[in-house]
mmCIF file of the N, C-alpha and C atoms, coordinates in Angstrom:
data_MODEL
# 
_entry.id   MODEL 
# 
loop_
_atom_site.group_PDB 
_atom_site.id 
_atom_site.type_symbol 
_atom_site.label_atom_id 
_atom_site.label_alt_id 
_atom_site.label_comp_id 
_atom_site.label_asym_id 
_atom_site.label_entity_id 
_atom_site.label_seq_id 
_atom_site.pdbx_PDB_ins_code 
_atom_site.Cartn_x 
_atom_site.Cartn_y 
_atom_site.Cartn_z 
_atom_site.occupancy 
_atom_site.B_iso_or_equiv 
_atom_site.pdbx_formal_charge 
_atom_site.auth_seq_id 
_atom_site.auth_comp_id 
_atom_site.auth_asym_id 
_atom_site.auth_atom_id 
_atom_site.pdbx_PDB_model_num 
ATOM 1   N N  . UNK A 1 1  ? 21.029  -10.138 -15.887 1.00 0.00 ? 1  UNK A N  1 
ATOM 2   C CA . UNK A 1 1  ? 21.090  -10.041 -14.443 1.00 0.00 ? 1  UNK A CA 1 
ATOM 3   C C  . UNK A 1 1  ? 20.435  -11.265 -13.811 1.00 0.00 ? 1  UNK A C  1 
ATOM 4   N N  . UNK A 1 2  ? 20.981  -11.669 -12.696 1.00 0.00 ? 2  UNK A N  1 
ATOM 5   C CA . UNK A 1 2  ? 20.385  -12.766 -11.925 1.00 0.00 ? 2  UNK A CA 1 
ATOM 6   C C  . UNK A 1 2  ? 19.147  -12.251 -11.201 1.00 0.00 ? 2  UNK A C  1 
ATOM 7   N N  . UNK A 1 3  ? 18.126  -13.088 -11.044 1.00 0.00 ? 3  UNK A N  1 
ATOM 8   C CA . UNK A 1 3  ? 16.940  -12.653 -10.305 1.00 0.00 ? 3  UNK A CA 1 
ATOM 9   C C  . UNK A 1 3  ? 17.299  -12.311 -8.861  1.00 0.00 ? 3  UNK A C  1 
ATOM 10  N N  . UNK A 1 4  ? 16.609  -11.317 -8.332  1.00 0.00 ? 4  UNK A N  1 
ATOM 11  C CA . UNK A 1 4  ? 16.828  -10.929 -6.942  1.00 0.00 ? 4  UNK A CA 1 
ATOM 12  C C  . UNK A 1 4  ? 16.145  -11.882 -5.985  1.00 0.00 ? 4  UNK A C  1 
ATOM 13  N N  . UNK A 1 5  ? 16.354  -11.636 -4.714  1.00 0.00 ? 5  UNK A N  1 
ATOM 14  C CA . UNK A 1 5  ? 15.746  -12.499 -3.700  1.00 0.00 ? 5  UNK A CA 1 
ATOM 15  C C  . UNK A 1 5  ? 14.589  -11.804 -2.987  1.00 0.00 ? 5  UNK A C  1 
ATOM 16  N N  . UNK A 1 6  ? 14.120  -10.699 -3.560  1.00 0.00 ? 6  UNK A N  1 
ATOM 17  C CA . UNK A 1 6  ? 13.035  -9.953  -2.938  1.00 0.00 ? 6  UNK A CA 1 
ATOM 18  C C  . UNK A 1 6  ? 11.674  -10.415 -3.401  1.00 0.00 ? 6  UNK A C  1 
ATOM 19  N N  . UNK A 1 7  ? 10.688  -9.640  -3.035  1.00 0.00 ? 7  UNK A N  1 
ATOM 20  C CA . UNK A 1 7  ? 9.308   -9.940  -3.387  1.00 0.00 ? 7  UNK A CA 1 
ATOM 21  C C  . UNK A 1 7  ? 9.040   -9.557  -4.839  1.00 0.00 ? 7  UNK A C  1 
ATOM 22  N N  . UNK A 1 8  ? 8.102   -10.237 -5.465  1.00 0.00 ? 8  UNK A N  1 
ATOM 23  C CA . UNK A 1 8  ? 7.683   -9.909  -6.826  1.00 0.00 ? 8  UNK A CA 1 
ATOM 24  C C  . UNK A 1 8  ? 6.162   -9.893  -6.881  1.00 0.00 ? 8  UNK A C  1 
ATOM 25  N N  . UNK A 1 9  ? 5.618   -9.176  -7.852  1.00 0.00 ? 9  UNK A N  1 
ATOM 26  C CA . UNK A 1 9  ? 4.175   -9.140  -8.019  1.00 0.00 ? 9  UNK A CA 1 
ATOM 27  C C  . UNK A 1 9  ? 3.566   -7.871  -7.453  1.00 0.00 ? 9  UNK A C  1 
ATOM 28  N N  . UNK A 1 10 ? 2.273   -7.931  -7.179  1.00 0.00 ? 10 UNK A N  1 
ATOM 29  C CA . UNK A 1 10 ? 1.564   -6.774  -6.641  1.00 0.00 ? 10 UNK A CA 1 
ATOM 30  C C  . UNK A 1 10 ? 2.068   -6.445  -5.243  1.00 0.00 ? 10 UNK A C  1 
ATOM 31  N N  . UNK A 1 11 ? 2.235   -5.152  -4.982  1.00 0.00 ? 11 UNK A N  1 
ATOM 32  C CA . UNK A 1 11 ? 2.849   -4.732  -3.722  1.00 0.00 ? 11 UNK A CA 1 
ATOM 33  C C  . UNK A 1 11 ? 1.895   -4.816  -2.524  1.00 0.00 ? 11 UNK A C  1 
ATOM 34  N N  . UNK A 1 12 ? 0.617   -4.538  -2.721  1.00 0.00 ? 12 UNK A N  1 
ATOM 35  C CA . UNK A 1 12 ? -0.275  -4.436  -1.559  1.00 0.00 ? 12 UNK A CA 1 
ATOM 36  C C  . UNK A 1 12 ? -0.402  -5.730  -0.776  1.00 0.00 ? 12 UNK A C  1 
ATOM 37  N N  . UNK A 1 13 ? -0.531  -6.894  -1.401  1.00 0.00 ? 13 UNK A N  1 
ATOM 38  C CA . UNK A 1 13 ? -0.579  -8.124  -0.594  1.00 0.00 ? 13 UNK A CA 1 
ATOM 39  C C  . UNK A 1 13 ? 0.694   -8.332  0.231   1.00 0.00 ? 13 UNK A C  1 
ATOM 40  N N  . UNK A 1 14 ? 1.833   -7.967  -0.326  1.00 0.00 ? 14 UNK A N  1 
ATOM 41  C CA . UNK A 1 14 ? 3.100   -8.110  0.405   1.00 0.00 ? 14 UNK A CA 1 
ATOM 42  C C  . UNK A 1 14 ? 3.135   -7.152  1.586   1.00 0.00 ? 14 UNK A C  1 
ATOM 43  N N  . UNK A 1 15 ? 2.786   -5.897  1.347   1.00 0.00 ? 15 UNK A N  1 
ATOM 44  C CA . UNK A 1 15 ? 2.785   -4.909  2.433   1.00 0.00 ? 15 UNK A CA 1 
ATOM 45  C C  . UNK A 1 15 ? 1.816   -5.337  3.530   1.00 0.00 ? 15 UNK A C  1 
ATOM 46  N N  . UNK A 1 16 ? 0.641   -5.800  3.130   1.00 0.00 ? 16 UNK A N  1 
ATOM 47  C CA . UNK A 1 16 ? -0.340  -6.232  4.122   1.00 0.00 ? 16 UNK A CA 1 
ATOM 48  C C  . UNK A 1 16 ? 0.179   -7.417  4.933   1.00 0.00 ? 16 UNK A C  1 
ATOM 49  N N  . UNK A 1 17 ? 0.625   -8.459  4.254   1.00 0.00 ? 17 UNK A N  1 
ATOM 50  C CA . UNK A 1 17 ? 1.069   -9.679  4.945   1.00 0.00 ? 17 UNK A CA 1 
ATOM 51  C C  . UNK A 1 17 ? 2.320   -9.458  5.796   1.00 0.00 ? 17 UNK A C  1 
ATOM 52  N N  . UNK A 1 18 ? 3.264   -8.684  5.299   1.00 0.00 ? 18 UNK A N  1 
ATOM 53  C CA . UNK A 1 18 ? 4.544   -8.517  5.981   1.00 0.00 ? 18 UNK A CA 1 
ATOM 54  C C  . UNK A 1 18 ? 4.534   -7.424  7.046   1.00 0.00 ? 18 UNK A C  1 
ATOM 55  N N  . UNK A 1 19 ? 3.661   -6.424  6.898   1.00 0.00 ? 19 UNK A N  1 
ATOM 56  C CA . UNK A 1 19 ? 3.739   -5.272  7.794   1.00 0.00 ? 19 UNK A CA 1 
ATOM 57  C C  . UNK A 1 19 ? 2.425   -4.892  8.466   1.00 0.00 ? 19 UNK A C  1 
ATOM 58  N N  . UNK A 1 20 ? 1.355   -4.789  7.707   1.00 0.00 ? 20 UNK A N  1 
ATOM 59  C CA . UNK A 1 20 ? 0.132   -4.214  8.260   1.00 0.00 ? 20 UNK A CA 1 
ATOM 60  C C  . UNK A 1 20 ? -0.753  -5.197  9.001   1.00 0.00 ? 20 UNK A C  1 
ATOM 61  N N  . UNK A 1 21 ? -0.747  -6.445  8.600   1.00 0.00 ? 21 UNK A N  1 
ATOM 62  C CA . UNK A 1 21 ? -1.652  -7.439  9.196   1.00 0.00 ? 21 UNK A CA 1 
ATOM 63  C C  . UNK A 1 21 ? -1.490  -7.524  10.710  1.00 0.00 ? 21 UNK A C  1 
ATOM 64  N N  . UNK A 1 22 ? -0.284  -7.456  11.185  1.00 0.00 ? 22 UNK A N  1 
ATOM 65  C CA . UNK A 1 22 ? -0.031  -7.601  12.616  1.00 0.00 ? 22 UNK A CA 1 
ATOM 66  C C  . UNK A 1 22 ? 0.313   -6.289  13.308  1.00 0.00 ? 22 UNK A C  1 
ATOM 67  N N  . UNK A 1 23 ? 0.184   -5.177  12.590  1.00 0.00 ? 23 UNK A N  1 
ATOM 68  C CA . UNK A 1 23 ? 0.467   -3.876  13.205  1.00 0.00 ? 23 UNK A CA 1 
ATOM 69  C C  . UNK A 1 23 ? -0.669  -3.540  14.166  1.00 0.00 ? 23 UNK A C  1 
ATOM 70  N N  . UNK A 1 24 ? -0.343  -3.083  15.381  1.00 0.00 ? 24 UNK A N  1 
ATOM 71  C CA . UNK A 1 24 ? -1.409  -2.831  16.358  1.00 0.00 ? 24 UNK A CA 1 
ATOM 72  C C  . UNK A 1 24 ? -2.351  -1.691  15.969  1.00 0.00 ? 24 UNK A C  1 
ATOM 73  N N  . UNK A 1 25 ? -1.865  -0.688  15.233  1.00 0.00 ? 25 UNK A N  1 
ATOM 74  C CA . UNK A 1 25 ? -2.711  0.445   14.855  1.00 0.00 ? 25 UNK A CA 1 
ATOM 75  C C  . UNK A 1 25 ? -2.377  0.935   13.442  1.00 0.00 ? 25 UNK A C  1 
ATOM 76  N N  . UNK A 1 26 ? -2.720  0.170   12.413  1.00 0.00 ? 26 UNK A N  1 
ATOM 77  C CA . UNK A 1 26 ? -2.395  0.621   11.053  1.00 0.00 ? 26 UNK A CA 1 
ATOM 78  C C  . UNK A 1 26 ? -3.098  1.925   10.675  1.00 0.00 ? 26 UNK A C  1 
ATOM 79  N N  . UNK A 1 27 ? -4.186  2.228   11.356  1.00 0.00 ? 27 UNK A N  1 
ATOM 80  C CA . UNK A 1 27 ? -4.909  3.466   11.062  1.00 0.00 ? 27 UNK A CA 1 
ATOM 81  C C  . UNK A 1 27 ? -4.182  4.710   11.559  1.00 0.00 ? 27 UNK A C  1 
ATOM 82  N N  . UNK A 1 28 ? -3.156  4.547   12.378  1.00 0.00 ? 28 UNK A N  1 
ATOM 83  C CA . UNK A 1 28 ? -2.392  5.673   12.909  1.00 0.00 ? 28 UNK A CA 1 
ATOM 84  C C  . UNK A 1 28 ? -1.160  6.017   12.071  1.00 0.00 ? 28 UNK A C  1 
ATOM 85  N N  . UNK A 1 29 ? -0.866  5.213   11.054  1.00 0.00 ? 29 UNK A N  1 
ATOM 86  C CA . UNK A 1 29 ? 0.297   5.440   10.196  1.00 0.00 ? 29 UNK A CA 1 
ATOM 87  C C  . UNK A 1 29 ? -0.065  6.456   9.116   1.00 0.00 ? 29 UNK A C  1 
ATOM 88  N N  . UNK A 1 30 ? 0.915   7.300   8.710   1.00 0.00 ? 30 UNK A N  1 
ATOM 89  C CA . UNK A 1 30 ? 0.746   8.158   7.544   1.00 0.00 ? 30 UNK A CA 1 
ATOM 90  C C  . UNK A 1 30 ? 1.304   7.410   6.337   1.00 0.00 ? 30 UNK A C  1 
ATOM 91  N N  . UNK A 1 31 ? 0.528   7.320   5.266   1.00 0.00 ? 31 UNK A N  1 
ATOM 92  C CA . UNK A 1 31 ? 0.896   6.555   4.078   1.00 0.00 ? 31 UNK A CA 1 
ATOM 93  C C  . UNK A 1 31 ? 1.172   7.492   2.913   1.00 0.00 ? 31 UNK A C  1 
ATOM 94  N N  . UNK A 1 32 ? 2.316   7.258   2.239   1.00 0.00 ? 32 UNK A N  1 
ATOM 95  C CA . UNK A 1 32 ? 2.708   8.000   1.042   1.00 0.00 ? 32 UNK A CA 1 
ATOM 96  C C  . UNK A 1 32 ? 3.084   6.983   -0.022  1.00 0.00 ? 32 UNK A C  1 
ATOM 97  N N  . UNK A 1 33 ? 2.476   7.068   -1.200  1.00 0.00 ? 33 UNK A N  1 
ATOM 98  C CA . UNK A 1 33 ? 2.802   6.125   -2.266  1.00 0.00 ? 33 UNK A CA 1 
ATOM 99  C C  . UNK A 1 33 ? 2.522   6.767   -3.617  1.00 0.00 ? 33 UNK A C  1 
ATOM 100 N N  . UNK A 1 34 ? 3.065   6.162   -4.659  1.00 0.00 ? 34 UNK A N  1 
ATOM 101 C CA . UNK A 1 34 ? 2.812   6.632   -6.014  1.00 0.00 ? 34 UNK A CA 1 
ATOM 102 C C  . UNK A 1 34 ? 2.859   5.445   -6.958  1.00 0.00 ? 34 UNK A C  1 
ATOM 103 N N  . UNK A 1 35 ? 2.086   5.543   -8.025  1.00 0.00 ? 35 UNK A N  1 
ATOM 104 C CA . UNK A 1 35 ? 2.063   4.455   -8.985  1.00 0.00 ? 35 UNK A CA 1 
ATOM 105 C C  . UNK A 1 35 ? 0.953   4.625   -9.993  1.00 0.00 ? 35 UNK A C  1 
ATOM 106 N N  . UNK A 1 36 ? 0.736   3.605   -10.804 1.00 0.00 ? 36 UNK A N  1 
ATOM 107 C CA . UNK A 1 36 ? -0.331  3.662   -11.804 1.00 0.00 ? 36 UNK A CA 1 
ATOM 108 C C  . UNK A 1 36 ? -1.709  3.563   -11.137 1.00 0.00 ? 36 UNK A C  1 
ATOM 109 N N  . UNK A 1 37 ? -2.751  3.986   -11.845 1.00 0.00 ? 37 UNK A N  1 
ATOM 110 C CA . UNK A 1 37 ? -4.090  4.024   -11.253 1.00 0.00 ? 37 UNK A CA 1 
ATOM 111 C C  . UNK A 1 37 ? -4.561  2.712   -10.626 1.00 0.00 ? 37 UNK A C  1 
ATOM 112 N N  . UNK A 1 38 ? -4.336  1.578   -11.282 1.00 0.00 ? 38 UNK A N  1 
ATOM 113 C CA . UNK A 1 38 ? -4.808  0.301   -10.708 1.00 0.00 ? 38 UNK A CA 1 
ATOM 114 C C  . UNK A 1 38 ? -4.136  -0.002  -9.374  1.00 0.00 ? 38 UNK A C  1 
ATOM 115 N N  . UNK A 1 39 ? -2.843  0.271   -9.270  1.00 0.00 ? 39 UNK A N  1 
ATOM 116 C CA . UNK A 1 39 ? -2.145  0.029   -8.016  1.00 0.00 ? 39 UNK A CA 1 
ATOM 117 C C  . UNK A 1 39 ? -2.680  0.957   -6.926  1.00 0.00 ? 39 UNK A C  1 
ATOM 118 N N  . UNK A 1 40 ? -2.834  2.230   -7.270  1.00 0.00 ? 40 UNK A N  1 
ATOM 119 C CA . UNK A 1 40 ? -3.323  3.187   -6.283  1.00 0.00 ? 40 UNK A CA 1 
ATOM 120 C C  . UNK A 1 40 ? -4.702  2.798   -5.769  1.00 0.00 ? 40 UNK A C  1 
ATOM 121 N N  . UNK A 1 41 ? -5.586  2.351   -6.644  1.00 0.00 ? 41 UNK A N  1 
ATOM 122 C CA . UNK A 1 41 ? -6.920  1.938   -6.207  1.00 0.00 ? 41 UNK A CA 1 
ATOM 123 C C  . UNK A 1 41 ? -6.857  0.733   -5.274  1.00 0.00 ? 41 UNK A C  1 
ATOM 124 N N  . UNK A 1 42 ? -5.956  -0.185  -5.550  1.00 0.00 ? 42 UNK A N  1 
ATOM 125 C CA . UNK A 1 42 ? -5.785  -1.356  -4.685  1.00 0.00 ? 42 UNK A CA 1 
ATOM 126 C C  . UNK A 1 42 ? -5.296  -0.945  -3.301  1.00 0.00 ? 42 UNK A C  1 
ATOM 127 N N  . UNK A 1 43 ? -4.324  -0.046  -3.276  1.00 0.00 ? 43 UNK A N  1 
ATOM 128 C CA . UNK A 1 43 ? -3.791  0.428   -1.995  1.00 0.00 ? 43 UNK A CA 1 
ATOM 129 C C  . UNK A 1 43 ? -4.875  1.178   -1.231  1.00 0.00 ? 43 UNK A C  1 
ATOM 130 N N  . UNK A 1 44 ? -5.584  2.076   -1.902  1.00 0.00 ? 44 UNK A N  1 
ATOM 131 C CA . UNK A 1 44 ? -6.642  2.839   -1.238  1.00 0.00 ? 44 UNK A CA 1 
ATOM 132 C C  . UNK A 1 44 ? -7.731  1.929   -0.677  1.00 0.00 ? 44 UNK A C  1 
ATOM 133 N N  . UNK A 1 45 ? -8.109  0.907   -1.421  1.00 0.00 ? 45 UNK A N  1 
ATOM 134 C CA . UNK A 1 45 ? -9.132  -0.038  -0.954  1.00 0.00 ? 45 UNK A CA 1 
ATOM 135 C C  . UNK A 1 45 ? -8.669  -0.748  0.317   1.00 0.00 ? 45 UNK A C  1 
ATOM 136 N N  . UNK A 1 46 ? -7.440  -1.221  0.324   1.00 0.00 ? 46 UNK A N  1 
ATOM 137 C CA . UNK A 1 46 ? -6.916  -1.924  1.497   1.00 0.00 ? 46 UNK A CA 1 
ATOM 138 C C  . UNK A 1 46 ? -6.830  -0.987  2.691   1.00 0.00 ? 46 UNK A C  1 
ATOM 139 N N  . UNK A 1 47 ? -6.343  0.232   2.480   1.00 0.00 ? 47 UNK A N  1 
ATOM 140 C CA . UNK A 1 47 ? -6.232  1.179   3.590   1.00 0.00 ? 47 UNK A CA 1 
ATOM 141 C C  . UNK A 1 47 ? -7.607  1.537   4.138   1.00 0.00 ? 47 UNK A C  1 
ATOM 142 N N  . UNK A 1 48 ? -8.593  1.677   3.265   1.00 0.00 ? 48 UNK A N  1 
ATOM 143 C CA . UNK A 1 48 ? -9.957  1.942   3.711   1.00 0.00 ? 48 UNK A CA 1 
ATOM 144 C C  . UNK A 1 48 ? -10.475 0.787   4.566   1.00 0.00 ? 48 UNK A C  1 
ATOM 145 N N  . UNK A 1 49 ? -10.217 -0.438  4.134   1.00 0.00 ? 49 UNK A N  1 
ATOM 146 C CA . UNK A 1 49 ? -10.650 -1.615  4.896   1.00 0.00 ? 49 UNK A CA 1 
ATOM 147 C C  . UNK A 1 49 ? -9.965  -1.696  6.257   1.00 0.00 ? 49 UNK A C  1 
ATOM 148 N N  . UNK A 1 50 ? -8.775  -1.108  6.372   1.00 0.00 ? 50 UNK A N  1 
ATOM 149 C CA . UNK A 1 50 ? -8.056  -1.092  7.650   1.00 0.00 ? 50 UNK A CA 1 
ATOM 150 C C  . UNK A 1 50 ? -8.489  0.074   8.536   1.00 0.00 ? 50 UNK A C  1 
ATOM 151 N N  . UNK A 1 51 ? -9.375  0.931   8.029   1.00 0.00 ? 51 UNK A N  1 
ATOM 152 C CA . UNK A 1 51 ? -9.858  2.059   8.816   1.00 0.00 ? 51 UNK A CA 1 
ATOM 153 C C  . UNK A 1 51 ? -8.942  3.261   8.818   1.00 0.00 ? 51 UNK A C  1 
ATOM 154 N N  . UNK A 1 52 ? -8.062  3.362   7.834   1.00 0.00 ? 52 UNK A N  1 
ATOM 155 C CA . UNK A 1 52 ? -7.140  4.494   7.758   1.00 0.00 ? 52 UNK A CA 1 
ATOM 156 C C  . UNK A 1 52 ? -7.915  5.724   7.279   1.00 0.00 ? 52 UNK A C  1 
ATOM 157 N N  . UNK A 1 53 ? -7.873  6.831   8.042   1.00 0.00 ? 53 UNK A N  1 
ATOM 158 C CA . UNK A 1 53 ? -8.591  8.032   7.609   1.00 0.00 ? 53 UNK A CA 1 
ATOM 159 C C  . UNK A 1 53 ? -7.909  8.672   6.396   1.00 0.00 ? 53 UNK A C  1 
ATOM 160 N N  . UNK A 1 54 ? -8.710  9.335   5.551   1.00 0.00 ? 54 UNK A N  1 
ATOM 161 C CA . UNK A 1 54 ? -8.189  9.952   4.326   1.00 0.00 ? 54 UNK A CA 1 
ATOM 162 C C  . UNK A 1 54 ? -7.053  10.926  4.598   1.00 0.00 ? 54 UNK A C  1 
ATOM 163 N N  . UNK A 1 55 ? -7.101  11.623  5.734   1.00 0.00 ? 55 UNK A N  1 
ATOM 164 C CA . UNK A 1 55 ? -6.053  12.610  6.025   1.00 0.00 ? 55 UNK A CA 1 
ATOM 165 C C  . UNK A 1 55 ? -4.692  11.967  6.302   1.00 0.00 ? 55 UNK A C  1 
ATOM 166 N N  . UNK A 1 56 ? -4.653  10.655  6.459   1.00 0.00 ? 56 UNK A N  1 
ATOM 167 C CA . UNK A 1 56 ? -3.382  9.945   6.667   1.00 0.00 ? 56 UNK A CA 1 
ATOM 168 C C  . UNK A 1 56 ? -2.834  9.355   5.373   1.00 0.00 ? 56 UNK A C  1 
ATOM 169 N N  . UNK A 1 57 ? -3.454  9.681   4.245   1.00 0.00 ? 57 UNK A N  1 
ATOM 170 C CA . UNK A 1 57 ? -3.060  9.093   2.963   1.00 0.00 ? 57 UNK A CA 1 
ATOM 171 C C  . UNK A 1 57 ? -2.723  10.196  1.966   1.00 0.00 ? 57 UNK A C  1 
ATOM 172 N N  . UNK A 1 58 ? -1.540  10.078  1.331   1.00 0.00 ? 58 UNK A N  1 
ATOM 173 C CA . UNK A 1 58 ? -1.145  10.979  0.243   1.00 0.00 ? 58 UNK A CA 1 
ATOM 174 C C  . UNK A 1 58 ? -0.546  10.127  -0.862  1.00 0.00 ? 58 UNK A C  1 
ATOM 175 N N  . UNK A 1 59 ? -0.893  10.450  -2.122  1.00 0.00 ? 59 UNK A N  1 
ATOM 176 C CA . UNK A 1 59 ? -0.341  9.665   -3.230  1.00 0.00 ? 59 UNK A CA 1 
ATOM 177 C C  . UNK A 1 59 ? -0.304  10.483  -4.512  1.00 0.00 ? 59 UNK A C  1 
ATOM 178 N N  . UNK A 1 60 ? 0.557   10.056  -5.420  1.00 0.00 ? 60 UNK A N  1 
ATOM 179 C CA . UNK A 1 60 ? 0.629   10.595  -6.776  1.00 0.00 ? 60 UNK A CA 1 
ATOM 180 C C  . UNK A 1 60 ? 0.188   9.505   -7.728  1.00 0.00 ? 60 UNK A C  1 
ATOM 181 N N  . UNK A 1 61 ? -0.527  9.912   -8.759  1.00 0.00 ? 61 UNK A N  1 
ATOM 182 C CA . UNK A 1 61 ? -1.054  8.968   -9.735  1.00 0.00 ? 61 UNK A CA 1 
ATOM 183 C C  . UNK A 1 61 ? -0.265  9.096   -11.033 1.00 0.00 ? 61 UNK A C  1 
ATOM 184 N N  . UNK A 1 62 ? 0.426   8.050   -11.439 1.00 0.00 ? 62 UNK A N  1 
ATOM 185 C CA . UNK A 1 62 ? 1.186   8.044   -12.686 1.00 0.00 ? 62 UNK A CA 1 
ATOM 186 C C  . UNK A 1 62 ? 0.269   7.632   -13.824 1.00 0.00 ? 62 UNK A C  1 
ATOM 187 N N  . UNK A 1 63 ? -0.173  8.573   -14.600 1.00 0.00 ? 63 UNK A N  1 
ATOM 188 C CA . UNK A 1 63 ? -0.961  8.244   -15.773 1.00 0.00 ? 63 UNK A CA 1 
ATOM 189 C C  . UNK A 1 63 ? -2.448  8.320   -15.586 1.00 0.00 ? 63 UNK A C  1 
ATOM 190 N N  . UNK A 1 64 ? -2.910  8.794   -14.441 1.00 0.00 ? 64 UNK A N  1 
ATOM 191 C CA . UNK A 1 64 ? -4.335  8.829   -14.193 1.00 0.00 ? 64 UNK A CA 1 
ATOM 192 C C  . UNK A 1 64 ? -4.964  10.006  -14.806 1.00 0.00 ? 64 UNK A C  1 
# 
């Protein structure tokens, strides 16, 4: 297969740079995600730094 034209690598830096960095109220969004433990910890850390309350976050842990 030919390589795609999308993003590659860790998802959180892309989500932050492309969507959350300039969002007026990222703490008001409800977040749903799933993945391996290292990814989930990275996402949780970033959301905490953005002031997102725990009740706005739901996730599944693959392999935790």
